[in-house]
N, C-alpha and C positions, 0 to 999 in steps of 0.2 A: 645400655644398661634404660631404655626405652622405656612405651609402657608398663609390661609385665617385667620388667625393673623395683619401677616407681611402685605399683602395686605392692610391688614384697615390703617395701624399705617402706608402703605404709600398714600396710600389713605387720612388720615386726615393728612398727612404732607406739600402733595404739596395743600390743599384747606386755607393752615394756610394763613394770608392776609402778611404776612411777620416774611422773611424765610430765614437763611446765607442759600445765593450761593456757596461761596467762603471765597478765606481766604480775610481780607475786604472788600469785595461783599453781601449785602443783595438786596432778590426780595421781589418786593412790585404787590401784592394781592388788593392792595382796592377793590370794585366797586366803580361804579363815585356821588353818593348817597358823599359816605366817603368822596370820595374826594375832591372834591366841601363845604364841610368843615374845609378838610386843606385847600383847598385857602384860601377860606375868615376868618374865625377868626384866624389870625394872623393880614390879615389890619385890623381887626379889631379896635382885643387889639391896635396895633399902633396906630390908628388913635384917642380912647379913654388917653388911654395916653397923648399923644401932645396935646388933647383937652382941660386938665385937669388929669397934671402928679400931684402935689402939691394933688390935693382926694384923704378923707381919703381910695379907695376902692383899691385903690394903694398899699398903706401900706407894704404889703402884698409883693408889687415886692421892692417894699425898703426900706425895715426894715433900722431900725436907727445902727449904731453901736454901739453911746455912747449916749443911750435913757437917764443918769441922768448926761451928761453933753452937754453943748447944741455948746461949745465954738469946744472941741473937734467935732463935729459931724460935725457940720457947715464946721470946716479943711476939714474931711476926705469924704465930701460931694462934693469938690474943689476939690478935691485929686484924688481923683475915681467913680465922677457918671458920666465922661463922660464913660468913656470903658465900665461903665454898661450898660449905655445906646447902648450903642454900640455892646457890647456883645449881649444882648440881639433884637435888632435890627436883625441882623446876622443872630441867631439862626430862627425868623421872619419870617425874610422873607427868605430864608429857605426854611423852611417849606412851605412857601405859592409856593415856584420859582420850589419846588421837589417836588408838590402833585401828579403830573399827572408824576410821575415817576413811572418807573416797573423795575427798580436796583437801589438802592443809594450806596455809599461807605461807609466804616466805620464814614469819619466825619459828612455825610449829618445826619447817621443817629444819632448822638451824637449830631445834629438843633435841632433834630425833637424834639429829649429824651427832651433836654430842655426848645425851646420852647411847648410843652405838657406841662409842668409842667409849662412855665409862666401865660397859658393862664388855665391848672387845677386852679392854682391861683385867677389870676381874677378875674376867672364868681364864682367860688367855695366861692369867700369876699360877691362880690354881691349879694351872692343865700342865703346867712349867713350860709355858711357850715357848722358847728360845726368837728373839724377831730371823737371827739368816738361815733358820734352822725349815728343814726339808718340810711339803706340804706332809706332814706321811698319819699316821692311825683312822685312815680314812674313816675304821671300819669303827670305832666307835663315835656314837654320839652326840661325847659332850669336846670332840676335835671337829665334826660337819656340823655342832651349834656353830664355835668358834669360828669357818670359814669359813660359816653363812653369815654371819655379822659383821664379817669382813667384809661381805660381796656387796652386804644392802647400805654398810657404810662407804665402799666406791660408791656403790650406786646411789646415794646419796650428794657424796661428793658431788661429780661426774656434772647432775642432775641443776643440782646448785651451778653449775660454773658452765656451764652452758651445755657442756659438753657430751650429751646423748643425743 
């Protein structure tokens, strides 16, 4: 690999839109368009959930704990729903508020991971994307957005796990 390879690796590392820059700190270098998406989607999901919280589209965000026991499910929902809603809202809010940040803490990046997951689940359900389905509809902007969110989520996992 030599010096030339080391320079290429260093250049590639600098170009990564997300990388570890210190203990518990992460440098963010997304472009303006990506940042606009990262700001907008949490607000859109939050508004959609608030408007139609029982819509079938949100089943993946609010999966039943006791699918075969309606009484236990109701008790569970009463006990944890507000905490789950608060946790979800905090993650989405953190993503929206830090979308323009150039550096994130580990807690903020973890919130990004959770928020990206919620948004992917919502969009994937809207688009009826199945787990084992091939990546198709690459001409459709909504599908492209879903695959972009998937790539961002994989990047965050990679960076958080130190595999960058």
